[in-house]
C-alpha positions in Angstrom: -35.0 29.4 50.4 -31.5 28.6 49.3 -32.4 25.2 48.2 -34.2 26.6 45.1 -31.0 28.4 43.9 -28.9 25.3 44.6 -31.1 23.2 42.6 -31.0 25.7 39.7 -27.2 25.8 39.9 -26.9 22.0 39.9 -29.3 21.8 37.0 -27.2 24.3 35.1 -24.0 22.4 35.8 -25.6 19.2 34.6 -26.9 20.9 31.5 -23.3 22.4 30.7 -21.8 19.0 31.4 -24.3 17.3 29.0 -23.5 19.9 26.3 -19.8 19.3 26.7 -20.2 15.6 26.4 -22.4 16.0 23.3 -20.0 18.3 21.8 -17.0 16.0 22.3 -19.0 13.0 21.0 -20.0 15.0 18.0 -16.5 15.9 17.0 -14.9 12.6 17.8 -17.4 11.0 15.5 -16.2 13.3 12.7 -12.6 12.1 12.9 -11.4 10.1 9.9 -10.5 6.4 9.9 -7.9 5.1 7.4 -7.7 1.6 6.0 -5.0 0.1 3.8 -5.8 -2.5 1.1 -3.6 -4.5 -1.2 0.2 -4.9 -1.4 2.9 -3.3 -3.5 6.5 -4.7 -3.2 9.1 -2.3 -1.7 11.9 -0.8 -3.9 14.4 -3.1 -2.2 12.3 -6.1 -3.4 11.9 -4.7 -6.9 15.8 -4.3 -7.1 15.8 -8.1 -7.2 13.9 -8.1 -10.5 16.1 -7.9 -13.6 14.5 -6.6 -16.8 15.3 -9.1 -19.7 16.4 -11.8 -17.4 13.6 -12.8 -14.8 10.5 -14.8 -15.9 7.0 -14.8 -14.4 7.7 -17.7 -12.1 10.9 -16.1 -10.7 8.9 -12.7 -10.2 6.3 -14.6 -8.3 8.9 -16.4 -6.3 10.6 -13.0 -5.4 7.6 -10.8 -4.9 4.6 -13.0 -4.3 1.5 -13.4 -6.3 0.1 -10.3 -7.9 -3.4 -8.8 -7.1 -4.3 -9.1 -10.8 -2.8 -10.1 -14.2 -3.7 -9.5 -17.8 -7.1 -10.9 -18.7 -6.5 -12.0 -22.3 -2.9 -13.1 -22.1 -0.2 -13.4 -19.5 1.5 -10.2 -20.6 1.5 -8.4 -17.3 1.1 -8.6 -13.5 -0.3 -5.9 -11.3 0.2 -5.1 -7.6 -2.2 -2.6 -6.2 -2.2 -0.8 -2.8 -4.8 1.7 -1.8 -5.3 3.9 1.3 -9.0 4.9 2.0 -10.2 7.6 4.4 -13.7 7.1 6.0 -15.1 10.2 7.7 -18.3 9.7 9.7 -21.3 9.1 7.3 -19.6 10.5 4.2 -18.6 8.3 1.3 -15.2 6.6 1.6 -12.5 8.4 -0.3 -9.3 6.9 -1.9 -6.5 9.2 -0.8 -3.6 7.2 -2.1 -3.2 4.4 -4.6 -0.1 2.9 -6.0 0.0 0.4 -8.9 3.0 -1.6 -9.9 2.9 -3.1 -13.4 5.3 -5.7 -14.5 5.0 -6.5 -18.2 6.4 -9.6 -20.0 7.4 -10.2 -23.6 6.0 -13.1 -25.7 8.6 -15.4 -24.2 7.5 -14.6 -20.6 10.7 -12.6 -19.8 10.2 -9.3 -17.8 10.1 -6.4 -20.4 9.2 -3.5 -18.2 8.5 -2.5 -14.5 6.3 0.6 -14.1 4.9 2.3 -11.0 1.9 4.5 -11.1 0.3 6.8 -8.4 -3.2 8.1 -8.0 -2.2 11.3 -9.8 -1.3 9.2 -12.9 -4.6 7.4 -13.1 -8.0 8.2 -14.3 -11.4 7.4 -13.0 -13.1 4.3 -14.6 -16.8 4.3 -14.2 -18.2 0.8 -13.5 -21.1 -0.2 -15.5 -23.8 -1.8 -13.3 -25.9 -4.2 -15.2 -29.1 -5.4 -13.7 -30.8 -8.4 -15.2 -34.6 -8.1 -15.4 -36.5 -10.9 -13.9 -39.8 -12.2 -14.9 -40.7 -13.2 -11.4 -42.2 -9.9 -10.5 -44.0 -9.8 -7.1 -45.1 -13.4 -7.1 -44.5 -15.3 -4.0 -42.5 -18.5 -3.9 -45.7 -20.6 -3.6 -47.2 -18.9 -6.6 -44.1 -19.6 -8.6 -43.9 -23.2 -7.7 -47.6 -24.0 -8.2 -47.9 -21.7 -11.2 -46.1 -24.2 -13.5 -48.5 -27.1 -12.7 -50.2 -28.2 -15.9 -47.8 -26.3 -18.1 -45.5 -29.3 -18.8 -45.4 -30.6 -22.4 -44.3 -34.2 -23.3 -41.4 -32.7 -25.4 -40.0 -30.7 -22.5 -39.6 -33.8 -20.2 -36.2 -35.5 -20.6 -35.4 -33.5 -23.6 
């Protein structure tokens, strides 16, 4: 008769252990993971740069190549470092960002060195442009054989 209560007690212990394991797994999955991206030179490295003296090539020699530079002209170099937190299935969140901007005058000499943090910036929404295709839902064979008979003499070699 005691075998019945022993089995119930063992099943209850297994259930409690299973709940404990599930609880630990649930909360360990919710812990945040951090990743670092990019590079910003240290303050000691920046002390090597002299405003009004250094050129773009001497800055690159001292600090390395920048993450980005001016698009239209070579008037600035940008070093960017970001720290991103990922928690479980939630969207990644940028928790820290630092931008170092080194601007140059028209002669290519360092004019200014500025450091910006996440609190100095503003969110820039990205425009996602999608090009419409005329392919539709046609298969590859329909696309290949669909042009047979549509060639004109003016379109060949022209």
